[in-house]
C-alpha positions as CSV (number, residue, x, y, z in Angstrom):
1,X,0.0,0.0,0.0
2,X,2.9,2.4,0.7
3,X,4.4,1.7,-2.6
4,X,1.0,2.5,-4.3
5,X,0.9,5.8,-2.4
6,X,4.6,6.5,-3.4
7,X,3.7,6.1,-7.1
8,X,0.5,8.1,-6.8
9,X,2.4,10.9,-5.3
10,X,5.0,10.8,-8.1
11,X,2.2,10.9,-10.6
12,X,0.5,13.8,-8.6
13,X,3.8,15.7,-8.8
14,X,4.5,14.8,-12.4
15,X,7.2,17.1,-13.9
16,X,8.3,18.4,-10.5
17,X,11.4,16.3,-9.9
18,X,12.6,18.7,-7.1
19,X,9.5,18.1,-5.0
20,X,9.4,14.4,-5.8
21,X,12.9,14.0,-4.6
22,X,12.1,16.0,-1.5
23,X,9.2,13.7,-0.3
24,X,11.3,10.6,-1.3
25,X,14.1,11.8,1.0
26,X,11.8,12.7,3.8
27,X,10.1,9.3,3.5
28,X,13.5,7.4,3.6
29,X,14.7,9.4,6.7
30,X,11.5,9.0,8.5
31,X,11.5,5.3,7.8
32,X,15.0,5.0,9.0
33,X,14.3,7.0,12.2
34,X,11.1,5.1,12.9
35,X,12.7,1.7,12.5
36,X,15.7,2.6,14.6
37,X,13.3,3.9,17.3
38,X,11.4,0.7,17.2
39,X,8.0,2.1,16.6
40,X,5.1,-0.4,16.1
41,X,4.0,-1.5,12.5
42,X,1.0,0.7,12.5
43,X,3.0,3.8,13.6
44,X,5.6,3.0,11.0
45,X,2.9,2.7,8.3
46,X,1.4,6.1,9.4
47,X,4.8,7.8,9.4
48,X,5.6,6.5,5.9
49,X,2.2,7.7,4.6
50,X,2.6,11.1,6.2
51,X,6.3,11.5,5.0
52,X,5.1,10.9,1.4
53,X,2.2,13.2,1.6
54,X,3.3,15.9,4.1
55,X,3.6,18.6,1.3
56,X,0.7,17.4,-0.8
57,X,-0.9,20.8,-0.8
58,X,2.1,22.7,-2.4
59,X,0.8,22.8,-6.0
60,X,-2.8,23.6,-5.0
61,X,-1.5,26.5,-2.8
62,X,0.7,27.8,-5.6
63,X,-2.3,27.8,-7.9
64,X,-4.8,29.2,-5.5
65,X,-2.7,31.7,-3.5
66,X,0.5,32.2,-5.6
67,X,2.3,31.0,-2.5
68,X,3.0,27.7,-0.8
69,X,4.2,28.7,2.6
70,X,4.0,26.2,5.5
71,X,0.8,27.4,7.0
72,X,-1.1,27.4,3.7
73,X,0.2,23.8,3.2
74,X,-1.1,22.9,6.6
75,X,-4.5,24.4,5.7
76,X,-5.0,22.9,2.3
77,X,-3.1,19.6,2.4
78,X,-5.3,17.5,4.5
79,X,-8.4,17.5,2.4
80,X,-6.2,16.6,-0.7
81,X,-4.6,13.8,1.3
82,X,-8.0,12.5,2.4
83,X,-9.2,12.1,-1.1
84,X,-6.0,10.3,-2.3
85,X,-5.8,8.1,0.7
86,X,-9.5,7.2,0.4
87,X,-9.0,6.4,-3.3
88,X,-6.1,4.0,-2.4
89,X,-8.1,2.3,0.4
90,X,-6.4,3.5,3.5
91,X,-8.2,2.9,6.8
92,X,-10.0,6.0,8.1
93,X,-8.0,6.0,11.3
94,X,-4.6,6.0,9.4
95,X,-6.0,8.6,7.0
96,X,-7.1,10.8,9.9
97,X,-3.7,10.7,11.6
98,X,-1.9,11.5,8.4
99,X,-4.2,14.4,7.8
100,X,-3.5,15.7,11.3
101,X,0.3,15.4,10.7
102,X,0.0,17.2,7.4
103,X,-2.0,20.0,9.1
104,X,0.8,20.4,11.8
105,X,4.1,19.5,10.1
106,X,5.2,23.1,10.1
107,X,4.1,23.7,13.7
108,X,6.8,22.8,16.2
109,X,5.2,23.4,19.5
110,X,3.1,20.8,21.1
111,X,4.5,17.8,19.2
112,X,2.3,15.2,20.8
113,X,3.4,11.8,19.5
114,X,6.4,10.0,18.1
115,X,5.0,10.0,14.6
116,X,4.8,13.8,14.6
117,X,8.3,14.0,16.0
118,X,9.8,11.7,13.4
119,X,8.1,13.5,10.5
120,X,9.3,16.9,11.6
121,X,12.9,15.6,12.2
122,X,13.0,13.9,8.8
123,X,11.6,17.1,7.0
124,X,14.2,19.2,8.9
125,X,17.1,17.0,7.7
126,X,16.1,17.4,4.2
127,X,15.1,21.1,4.4
128,X,18.5,22.1,6.2
129,X,20.3,20.8,3.1
130,X,17.9,21.8,0.4
131,X,17.5,25.3,1.8
132,X,21.3,25.7,2.1
133,X,21.0,26.6,5.9
134,X,24.1,27.6,7.8
135,X,25.8,25.4,10.4
136,X,24.5,27.8,13.1
137,X,20.9,27.3,11.8
138,X,21.5,23.5,11.8
139,X,22.7,23.6,15.3
140,X,19.7,25.7,16.5
141,X,17.5,23.1,14.9
142,X,19.4,20.3,16.5
143,X,18.8,21.8,20.0
144,X,15.2,23.0,19.4
145,X,13.7,20.3,17.1
146,X,15.5,17.0,17.3
147,X,14.5,14.6,20.2
148,X,15.0,11.1,19.0
149,X,18.4,9.6,19.4
150,X,18.5,8.5,15.7
151,X,17.4,11.9,14.4
152,X,19.9,13.7,16.6
153,X,22.7,11.3,15.4
154,X,21.8,11.9,11.8
155,X,21.7,15.7,12.2
156,X,25.1,15.7,14.0
157,X,26.7,13.5,11.4
158,X,25.1,15.1,8.3
159,X,25.9,18.7,9.3
160,X,29.1,18.0,11.5
161,X,27.7,19.5,14.6
């Protein structure tokens, strides 16, 4: 089911290789962190689905608002994900949690569960590099965002902090 979602997301983002590569990297890092942190199978499944779809609202936001900032993605993404996940046959409880994670993945206070923490960490690992953030910015994110031992290790090693 995750592979079907992965391919559906690639189709949805057709022609946008940069963003396809972004969600592929976030997915891989999230899966690595989740497996290293020994989350249960349902949590891993939810994390993988959320990692693949976390930015699902970007194109819609660009068309509707001419902007795709994080808050607009959080606003518009869940409904798009609900439709896609429904079409692919995802259980309602998994879909609901994925929608929640999409609606909060740019909100860093009140991270309430391990799936949310892992998604944020994986997205940060990719964004630090893709956005060309400074070592000081990476260090700030390390101290303020990263909580899992695996995510912290990856951040330290990737950005030499």
